C-alpha positions as CSV (number, residue, x, y, z in Angstrom):
1,X,13.6,150.2,49.7
2,X,14.1,149.2,46.2
3,X,17.6,147.8,47.1
4,X,16.1,145.9,50.1
5,X,13.3,144.3,47.8
6,X,15.9,143.3,45.3
7,X,18.1,141.8,47.9
8,X,15.1,139.8,49.3
9,X,14.1,138.6,45.9
10,X,17.6,137.4,45.3
11,X,17.5,135.6,48.7
12,X,14.2,134.1,47.8
13,X,15.5,132.8,44.3
14,X,18.5,131.3,46.1
15,X,16.2,129.4,48.6
16,X,14.0,128.1,45.9
17,X,17.2,127.0,44.0
18,X,18.4,125.2,47.0
19,X,15.0,123.5,47.7
20,X,15.1,122.3,44.1
21,X,18.5,121.2,44.5
22,X,17.6,119.2,47.6
23,X,14.8,117.4,45.8
24,X,17.0,116.5,43.0
25,X,19.8,115.4,45.3
26,X,17.3,113.1,47.2
27,X,16.0,111.6,43.9
28,X,19.6,111.1,42.6
29,X,20.6,109.4,45.9
30,X,17.6,107.1,45.7
31,X,18.4,106.0,42.2
32,X,22.1,105.5,42.8
33,X,21.6,103.3,45.9
34,X,20.3,100.4,44.0
35,X,23.3,100.1,41.4
36,X,25.7,100.7,44.4
37,X,24.2,97.7,46.2
38,X,24.7,95.6,43.1
39,X,28.4,96.7,42.9
40,X,28.9,95.8,46.5
41,X,27.3,92.5,46.3
42,X,28.9,91.3,43.1
43,X,32.3,92.3,44.5
44,X,31.6,90.1,47.6
45,X,30.5,87.3,45.1
46,X,33.7,87.8,43.2
47,X,35.8,87.7,46.3
48,X,34.2,84.2,47.1
49,X,34.9,83.0,43.5
50,X,38.5,84.1,44.0
51,X,38.7,82.0,47.1
52,X,37.5,79.0,45.2
53,X,39.9,79.6,42.5
54,X,42.8,79.8,45.0
55,X,41.7,76.4,46.5
56,X,41.8,74.9,43.0
57,X,45.3,76.3,42.3
58,X,46.4,75.0,45.6
59,X,45.1,71.6,44.8
60,X,47.0,71.7,41.5
61,X,50.0,73.5,42.4
62,X,52.3,70.6,41.6
63,X,51.2,70.7,38.1
64,X,52.2,74.4,37.6
65,X,55.6,75.7,37.1
66,X,56.9,77.7,40.1
67,X,57.0,81.0,38.1
68,X,53.4,80.4,37.0
69,X,52.2,79.6,40.5
70,X,53.8,82.7,41.9
71,X,52.2,84.9,39.2
72,X,48.8,83.4,40.0
73,X,49.1,84.0,43.6
74,X,50.1,87.7,43.2
75,X,47.2,88.2,40.8
76,X,44.8,86.8,43.1
77,X,46.1,88.8,45.9
78,X,45.8,92.0,44.0
79,X,42.2,91.0,42.9
80,X,41.3,90.3,46.5
81,X,42.6,93.7,47.6
82,X,40.8,95.5,44.7
83,X,37.5,93.8,45.6
84,X,38.0,94.8,49.3
85,X,38.5,98.4,48.1
86,X,35.4,98.4,46.0
87,X,33.3,97.1,48.9
88,X,34.8,99.6,51.3
89,X,34.3,102.7,49.1
90,X,30.9,101.4,47.9
91,X,29.8,101.3,51.6
92,X,31.1,104.8,52.1
93,X,29.0,105.9,49.2
94,X,26.0,104.2,50.6
95,X,26.6,106.0,54.0
96,X,26.7,109.3,52.2
97,X,23.5,108.6,50.3
98,X,21.7,107.6,53.4
99,X,22.8,110.9,55.0
100,X,21.3,112.6,52.1
101,X,18.0,110.8,52.5
102,X,17.8,111.5,56.1
103,X,18.1,115.2,55.4
104,X,15.6,115.2,52.6
105,X,13.1,113.4,54.9
106,X,13.6,116.0,57.7
107,X,15.1,113.6,60.2
108,X,17.8,114.7,62.5
109,X,21.1,113.0,62.3
110,X,22.2,111.1,65.3
111,X,25.2,112.1,67.6
112,X,27.4,108.9,68.1
113,X,30.5,108.3,70.1
114,X,33.3,108.6,67.4
115,X,37.0,108.3,67.1
116,X,37.6,111.6,65.5
117,X,41.3,111.3,64.7
118,X,40.5,108.0,62.8
119,X,37.6,109.6,61.1
120,X,39.6,112.5,59.9
121,X,42.5,110.5,58.7
122,X,40.2,108.1,56.7
123,X,38.7,111.0,54.8
124,X,41.7,112.9,54.4
125,X,43.3,110.0,52.5
126,X,40.0,109.3,50.7
127,X,40.2,112.8,49.3
128,X,43.9,112.4,48.3
129,X,43.3,109.2,46.4
130,X,40.4,110.6,44.7
131,X,42.4,113.5,43.5
132,X,45.3,111.3,42.3
133,X,42.6,109.4,40.4
134,X,41.2,112.4,38.7
135,X,44.4,114.6,38.2
136,X,47.3,113.4,36.2
137,X,50.7,113.5,38.2
138,X,48.9,114.8,41.3
139,X,51.1,114.3,44.4
140,X,51.5,116.1,47.7
141,X,53.1,115.8,51.2
142,X,50.6,115.2,53.9
143,X,51.7,116.0,57.5
144,X,49.4,114.5,60.2
145,X,49.4,115.3,63.9
146,X,46.8,113.5,66.0
147,X,46.7,114.0,69.9
148,X,47.3,110.7,71.6
149,X,44.7,109.1,73.8
150,X,41.8,111.4,72.8
151,X,38.5,110.0,74.2
152,X,35.7,109.3,71.7
153,X,33.5,112.5,71.1
154,X,29.8,112.7,70.4
155,X,29.5,114.0,66.9
156,X,27.4,113.3,63.8
157,X,30.1,111.2,62.0
158,X,28.4,111.3,58.6
159,X,28.2,115.0,58.6
160,X,31.6,115.6,60.2
161,X,33.3,113.3,57.6
162,X,31.6,115.4,54.8
163,X,33.0,118.7,56.3
164,X,36.6,117.1,56.5
165,X,36.2,115.7,52.9
166,X,35.2,119.0,51.6
167,X,38.0,121.0,53.2
168,X,40.5,118.4,52.1
169,X,39.1,118.5,48.6
170,X,39.4,122.3,48.4
171,X,43.0,122.1,49.9
172,X,44.0,119.5,47.3
173,X,42.7,121.6,44.5
174,X,44.3,124.8,45.8
175,X,47.8,123.1,45.9
176,X,47.3,121.4,42.5
177,X,46.3,124.8,40.9
178,X,49.4,126.4,42.4
179,X,51.6,123.6,41.2
180,X,50.3,124.0,37.7
181,X,51.3,127.7,37.8
182,X,54.6,127.4,39.6
183,X,58.0,126.4,38.2
184,X,60.3,127.4,41.1
185,X,60.6,123.9,42.9
186,X,57.3,124.5,44.7
187,X,56.3,121.4,47.1
188,X,52.6,121.2,47.7
189,X,51.9,120.2,51.1
190,X,48.9,119.9,53.5
191,X,49.0,119.8,57.3
192,X,46.3,118.1,59.4
193,X,45.9,118.4,63.2
194,X,43.4,117.0,65.6
195,X,43.6,117.9,69.3
196,X,41.7,119.1,72.3
197,X,41.7,122.7,73.8
198,X,40.1,123.0,77.1
199,X,36.4,121.9,76.6
200,X,36.8,121.9,72.6
201,X,37.7,119.4,69.9
202,X,40.0,121.2,67.4
203,X,40.5,120.3,63.8
204,X,43.0,122.2,61.9
205,X,43.6,121.7,58.1
206,X,46.1,123.9,56.2
207,X,47.7,124.0,52.8
208,X,50.4,126.1,51.1
209,X,48.4,126.6,48.0
210,X,47.2,129.6,46.1
211,X,45.5,131.3,49.0
212,X,42.5,133.5,48.7
213,X,41.8,137.0,47.4
214,X,39.8,139.5,49.6
215,X,36.8,138.9,47.4
216,X,36.9,135.2,47.9
217,X,37.3,135.6,51.7
218,X,34.1,137.7,51.7
219,X,32.0,135.4,49.7
220,X,33.5,132.1,50.8
221,X,30.4,130.8,52.7
222,X,27.9,132.3,50.1
223,X,25.7,129.8,48.4
224,X,26.7,128.8,44.9
225,X,29.9,131.0,44.9
226,X,32.9,129.1,43.5
227,X,36.2,129.9,41.9
228,X,36.5,126.7,40.2
229,X,35.7,126.2,36.4
230,X,32.2,125.2,35.3
231,X,31.4,121.6,36.1
232,X,34.0,121.3,38.8
233,X,32.3,123.1,41.8
234,X,28.8,123.8,42.9
235,X,29.6,126.6,45.3
236,X,27.8,124.8,48.1
237,X,30.8,123.1,49.7
238,X,31.8,125.8,52.2
239,X,28.1,126.6,53.1
240,X,27.4,123.0,53.9
241,X,30.7,122.8,56.1
242,X,29.6,125.9,58.0
243,X,26.0,124.4,58.6
244,X,27.6,121.2,59.8
245,X,30.0,122.8,62.2
246,X,28.1,125.8,63.4
247,X,24.3,124.7,63.2
248,X,24.5,121.0,63.9
249,X,27.5,120.8,66.3
250,X,27.3,124.4,67.7
251,X,30.9,124.9,66.9
252,X,32.9,127.5,65.0
253,X,35.0,127.4,61.7
254,X,37.5,130.1,61.0
255,X,40.3,130.6,58.6
256,X,43.4,132.5,57.8
257,X,44.6,132.9,54.2
258,X,47.2,134.9,52.4
259,X,47.0,135.1,48.7
260,X,49.8,133.1,47.1
261,X,51.0,131.6,50.3
262,X,48.0,129.3,51.6
263,X,45.1,128.7,53.9
264,X,44.5,127.3,57.2
265,X,40.9,126.4,58.4
266,X,40.3,125.7,62.2
267,X,37.1,123.9,63.3
268,X,36.3,124.0,67.0
269,X,33.4,121.9,68.3
270,X,32.4,121.8,71.9
271,X,33.3,118.5,73.6
272,X,30.2,116.1,74.1
273,X,31.7,113.0,75.8
274,X,29.6,109.8,75.5
């Protein structure tokens, strides 16, 4: 009885911690949304100014040496590309924030017809570029396999994208950690596959990273459990993924992992054609 009471107290403390974290997340999301809107709007304004600058340069190109003119054109092209990326990723951040606010207000997310291979590909590469920006010399091989002519599936795109992003972040981290501790020609790699199996949509994501110990396997979906250093992981990622897959999409998430060899996650979601 004492053990059961202690267990219930622990669960209650975790629920209270989750509730507080949810309120904090909603507040942070609300405060971040305004500066993000400024970033996006000023990026669009800067892009318009670049277009005006390009017209001025073109009107005066006869007065510029050819080398200088080509250099200006290259710089303007790079700036336009950078502005487009700022807007794109800013809008992604806005989308994530809106998802957080919807959850905090108790509203159910909407199932929408979605090109799942395209969604998976987008967030796989978003994670990859984020890792490259945060970890020096990070580089991996990514092998993608997407079944052709898959129809659009009814999913909650904001949530499914978060699940893919979290899985890819974990996979990238696993191969990066292994690369830091291996000096025998190790080549980090991640395999992505999206396919259909009967009446199910299947997403597989595997890596040849450090794999999991028996303890990690047992506690993988436990709230606040993480193997990452302090400040690098919340311990909520896998619990969120399981909630997205199993609760919201009535699917399953399974994994196969060998310590020192790598891990493969498999998500299966019942088809809901539009």
